[in-house]
Structure formats: C-alpha cells, structure tokens
N, C-alpha and C positions, 0 to 999 in steps of 0.2 A: 382420192379414189377419182380416178378421172374418168367420163362418164362421155360415150358419143351415142347420139340420138340420130338415127338414119331414118328417115320421112321424105315420102315421094313428094308432097306440097304442105303448105300450111294455109291452105284456103280456109274457109270460114265453116270447119264442119265438126261434128262432134269429136273424132279421133283428135284431130288438131287442138283443138282448144284443149283436150287432157292433158296434151304434153305441154303448153303453154301452162296449163294450171299447175302441173307435176313439179316443173321446172323452176316455178316459183316456190314452191314447198319446198325443194332441194335447196334453194338459196341460203337458206337461212343454215346451212351446214356447211363450217369452214373446212372441213376437210374433205368436201365433195365440191370437184370443177366437173361443169358441165357443158358439151359441145353439141352444135344439133347441124347436121348434112343435109342439106336437103338440095333434091334428088332436079327438081322441076322449078321453074318459075309460074308464078299465076299474076294474075293483073290485081288481084284484092286477096290479100293475107292475113293471116293475124300475126300481131307486133309480137317481138321477143326484147323483154329486156335487158339490154346490155350487161348487166349486172346477176342476170339472171342465166343467161347461158352466151357462147359466143356460137353465131349463128356463119357458117359456112356455105356458100351455093357452087351446087356441083356442077349444073347445069348437061344434065343428059342429054344427048342424042336422039333421040326415039326413043321406043320400048325397049329396047336390046342393044344398048352401048356396052359393048364390051369392054370398050378405054376406061369404063367407070371402075372396074376391079383393079387396074391400076392407080386411079386416083385415090379409090379408099385405101389400099392399101400402103400408101404414101401417107394419107391421113391418119389413118392408125400408128403407122409407124413414128411418124414424125412427132404427133400432139403424145407418144405413149399412152396409148389408151386403153385402160383396166377391163373394158366392159362397151360390149357393141348392142345398144338393144336395137330392133329394129322393128319400126311400127306399120309394116305391110308386109304381103306374101312376097312383091318384087323387091324389096327390100331386104327380107332375108335372103334370099338369092344371092344378093350381093355381099351382102355378110359374111354366110355361113363361110364359105370358102377364106375368106379374108382372114376369119377372126382364127380359123383353124390356121393358116400358113402364121400369124402375127403370133400364136400362142394368147390370145384374149378372149376372155369370157364372153359367154354369143347369150342374152336372152332375145331370144326371139318372140316378138309380141303380133304376128300375123293374125290371131286369131279374134277378130272385132265383133263378128256374129255368127250366127249359129242358122245355117242353111238345114232345112230340114230334107232334101234330096241333093246330094251331090256324087259325081263319079268322078274320074280321074280325066275325063275329057272338059272337066270343069277347072280352066287356069288356074284358079287362085289358090283350089282345094289340092292342084298338081305340085304347083309349087312350093305351098304349105309342108305337105307329107314330104317332099323330097329333103328340105333341110331339118326335118324335126327331130335326125339321127346326129346334126352335129350341133345340135342345142344343147347349151346346158339346162336350160328351162324354157318351157313353153309357157308364155302368161296370156292367160286372155281374159277377158270384162265380163263374164259370166262363165258359169258353171256348164250350163247347157250349150256354150260355144265349144267345151272342149270333149262334151259329150258326141258332138257333132261332128267334130274331126278328127274324131279317137285319139286323141293324145294319151299316151300310156300315162296311167297316175302316179308314177316316179317320175315322169317329167313336168307333168301338166301343175299349173298354178292359177286361180282364180284370181284375183285385185279389183273389185268392183270399182267402176269409177267415182271419183271424187268432183261434189260440186262444192263453189266458192259460193256461200251465202251472199258478198259483195254483189255479184250478178244480182239478184233481187231487191237492192237498196237504191235508194234515190230514182225513184222511176217518175216517169210522166206523171201529170195530175189526168186520174181518170177523166173527169166531166171535160178537160178540153181535149184528151185523146179520142174520147167517144162523138164529140161536136166536127173536129177532124176527118173523120171516119166517116163519117154522117149517120152514124146506128141514132135508134131511138130505141129501141126495144130494152125491157130490162135486164132480158135475159141470152149472154153467146155463150155460143158452142163452138169451139174452135182446136185447131189441127195445126201444124206446127212440121213442113216437112218438104223435102224434095221433090219437085213435080216429075218422077222416073217410075219405070216400071214396077218397079219395086214395094212403093206405095200405093196402096189401095184409094184412090178417091175417087173410084167410080163407088166405092161402097159409104164412103164418106157422104159426097154425092146424094144417093139414094136415101141415105137417111135424114138428110138435111132435107128432102123434099117429102120425103114422109110426114115429117113433122110442120113443114109449113102450109099443108096441107090441115093438119091439126090443131094449130096453135100461132096465132099473128105476134105473138110476146117473144120472139126467139130470132136472133140472127147468126148468121151461121160464116166464120173467118176461115180463110185456110189461109199459111204464110209459106212462103218457098217460091224458087222459081224450074225452070228445068225442062224439060224437051215434052213433057205431056200438058204443059201450062195449057196450051189452044185447045187441046183435046177438050181437058176436061171444062174449060170455059166456055166452049160451044153444046158442051152434054146440060146446061142449066137453062132449065125452061126459064123463058121472057119473064112470064107471071111470078117468080120468083128471083130475078137477077137482083132486085133491092138487098136482097136478105140473106140470098146466099154469093160473099164474096172475097174475091182471091187478089191478095193482097201485094202480091210476087212478092220478091227479094225487099226484107226490112230491115234498118240496123237497130231499131226500137223493140226486139221483140220479146222480152222480157217484158216493157211496160205493155204490150199488147196481150201480150198471156196472163197479164196481172188483170186484165178486163173480164177475163174469162167465166163463165158458171160451171161449165166442164171441160176438161181438156180430153182431148180426143184422138189416139193415135193408129189408125187402119192400115195392116200390113198386108202386102201381096205374098203369102205363105209358098206361092207355088214355086215364087224366084227368091225369095228372101228369107231371112229366118232374125229379127231382133237379137243384138247383143244385149247391153244397157243403153236403151235409149236415151239421149240428151236430153230430146225434146219433153219427155215424159218425168224427166228425172226435174226438169225448170218448173213446170206446171205442179208438181206435189211441193217444191219449195215455195210456190208461191202460196200452197194452204188451197190446192185448188183439184176438187174428184178428177177421179180419172178412167176413161172406159178406154180400153184397148184391145187389141187382136192379140190373143192368148197363143204367142209364137216364140219360139226362141228363147231369152233370156227375161221376157217382160214379167215372167210369173216369179221370179226372185227379184223382180222392182213394186210391182204391184202385187199387194195381196187382196186375192178375191173377196169381198164382203167387209174387209178392212179399209184400204185406203183406195178402194175402186173396185171396177169389176173387169172381168177377163170375158171375152165373147169369143166364139168360134172365127175362121178366118171366111169373108166372103158372105160374112151373114148379116145384112142388113133390119132385117126382122127382129134379131136379137140384139145389135146395138141399136135401133132406135127404142127398142124397151127399155134398155137399161139409162138410155141417155134421158126417157120421159121420166123415167121412177125418179133419177136425180134433178130433175127441173120441176117435180112436184113436190119433191118432199127437200125442203130448206135445212132443215134440222140432220140430217141423212148425207147431206153435199156438207155441211159445215164438220159434221163428224170424220167425213172420208178425209178433208183436206186437212184438217189438223192431226189426224194419225200419219196421213203421208209427209207433209211436215215434219212431222217427230221422225218418222222411217229414215231423211234425204240426212236431218242432223246428225242421224248415229250410224248408219249400216253404210251412207254414201256421204259420207265425209272429207274435205278435202283432208284434213288431218288425218284419215282412215288410211286415204289412197297412198300418202305419202308416207308413213309409216308404214305400210307393207312395203313400199316398193322400194324402203330405205333397207329394210330386214332382207328384202331379195337381194339386193345388189349387195351387201356384204357378205350373206350365205354363198355368192357365187366368187366373187372376189376371193374370200377364204378359203373355199375348195379349190380353186386355181393355182392360189399359191400354195399351197399344201401338194396337189399334185406337180407344181414344176419344182419344190423342193425333194420329192420324192424321187424324179428324174435326174434330178442334179445330184443327187446322195448317193 
C-alpha cells in the first residue's frame, strides 16, 4: 500500500507533529510505503526520518498555485499512489480532483479543530465542505470537529491524536531549569500556546494577576511566540512582571511543562474551537492536572472533575477559582494528574492512533479495489 500525505508545511505545530508520529508508527509495517509532499518551505520544521517516509518538496507559489494540480497529478501517477491523505483544507482542494482523476482513494483530513461559529464566508470551512463529496472518508481528531463541520455520519471518522511518551522522557533537571528561568516560588502555573487571537491570553493574564494579589508562592509561565506576544507583554503590570513570565518559543517545552503545578489552556471561543490539544495532552502525559476552556473537543480529552477542570470561555473568575483549588489541594492535584496520565496512555496512545489509521487505510484501499474490479468486470 502506497500512501501520499499532503501537508502545507512541516513547522513545529501540533498537526505536523501528529504526521511525524504517524509515519514513525507506520514504518514498522513492511506492506506500507509512505511519502510526504510538502507544499511550502519553512525556516524551522520537523524532521522526518528517511526510513519512515520519502519527503517531497512541491514549492507552491502563492496560496492558489494552479500548477500544483499538475505537479500533484504527476506525483500520484509516477509513484502509483493508492491513497492520498490530505492534512488541511487547502491540501484537500488540491488532492480531491487529483484523486478523482487518478482513481486513488482519498482520505480527507482537513478537520483539525471544532469552531462553534462558521459560515461559508470562512475560507477553511468553504474549502472543506467543497471537498467532502469527493472523499472516501473525512477523518477528524475529535467528535466535536465532525459535528462542527457537519460531516455526514457515513463519511466521518474520529481518530484521536496519539502521544509518544518518549517525548516526556530524558527531561532536563528541574532544579537546574528553575535556576535558569529565575523561578523561586514552589508553584508554577503554565500555558503552552502560540500568541494568536485564537488563544485567550487575556484571560490567562487576568487569572495570573488575581492570584498574584492573593498569593506570593506562584509563578506563571507562558510558552510560545506569535503576533500578539508584545500586546500580552504590555498588559502585564510592572509589579507582577517577575512572576508572570513570557518565555517565547522554546525547544525544551516538555522539560518546562514538567515544572508546572497546574497546566492551563484558555481559548478564544469566539474565533476558535480546539480539536484535541497537543499542549493539554502533553501536560496530562507529564501527570499534571489541567484547567482548560470548555470548547471544541477539549471535553473529550479532559474529564471534568477527574483529570482536571473545564471552565467557561473568557471567564477569569472561574479559571482563577479552579486553579486556586488545585494549588491549595495537593492530593486532588496529584489524583487528577495520575488519572490524566492513565488517560493518555490508553485513549490517546500512539499505538491506538496508528492502529486506527491502519484500519482506515486498509478499509478505503479494499473498497477502492472492489470498485475498480466492479467497473472492469
């Protein structure tokens, strides 16, 4: 079985990491040959082992490069691809007609979030909807995502993100890292997310300000970079600047998250709905209790009152209350953290994800072979 994964870029994002992890899992199967076609170049990108997949750079010129249809058609034909798996809405626009012309099975993976407010004026939504009829299967990483995009039941399939526990091994020494970061408080509350309008750092900072006024034993860390970083930085009062730290982009995210007493993710639900957050999954794999915005697929990952707390969007009061509850009750925090780790090890394991994709690929390949035999017979 020859599978071509089509993705826009291989930057250090959650979706891109899932592709790399999947390719690693599929490499153990001798009957599968994987190829990855990347449309854009990145200065920083994840590495793919040559033994896991053949990497092909397409070099798209602009968002709508119609020559890419020809390039992709030639690629699929020359490599004798059995399945095209797209990993984004624009990827699906290119992949759908090529799969149709080549008689190749098409796994449409454009659903990676679960927005609550979408119309046909949203480009990603429109592109995705247009490609659904040409898909053998539309796969999402949350049930909430399938519902948000109105995927027909007969077409939709949810496969949860898989997490490699190797990512939370061989971490940096906590004492050394605390010293490097200048942290002297016993407790740390942290959030890992890019600084974009889709993430609600305003509520995170407001929560941190409120707790700083109540307690002097907590430091707040935000890890990530992006367009709103300076704006968030400017919103931090000078008197709290030593305990509300914006660390920017880091390559040692797992080691820093391992310092957290509580992991937080606040989402701007007016603009975005989470699919399955890799940042939350990472905190849970590290045995950390989580407090997160109750939107999108987050409730499929975080079990409220069992592995963490879910709070309404843009509600700094509720967020503050739940974080304080965990800071004040070490036994509860430990219980939530242990339960979260077990949940990742079972429902969100890398093996579970790879097995689910293997079953999917085999199913669509068998169906395509039967359809071809029927037409030729």
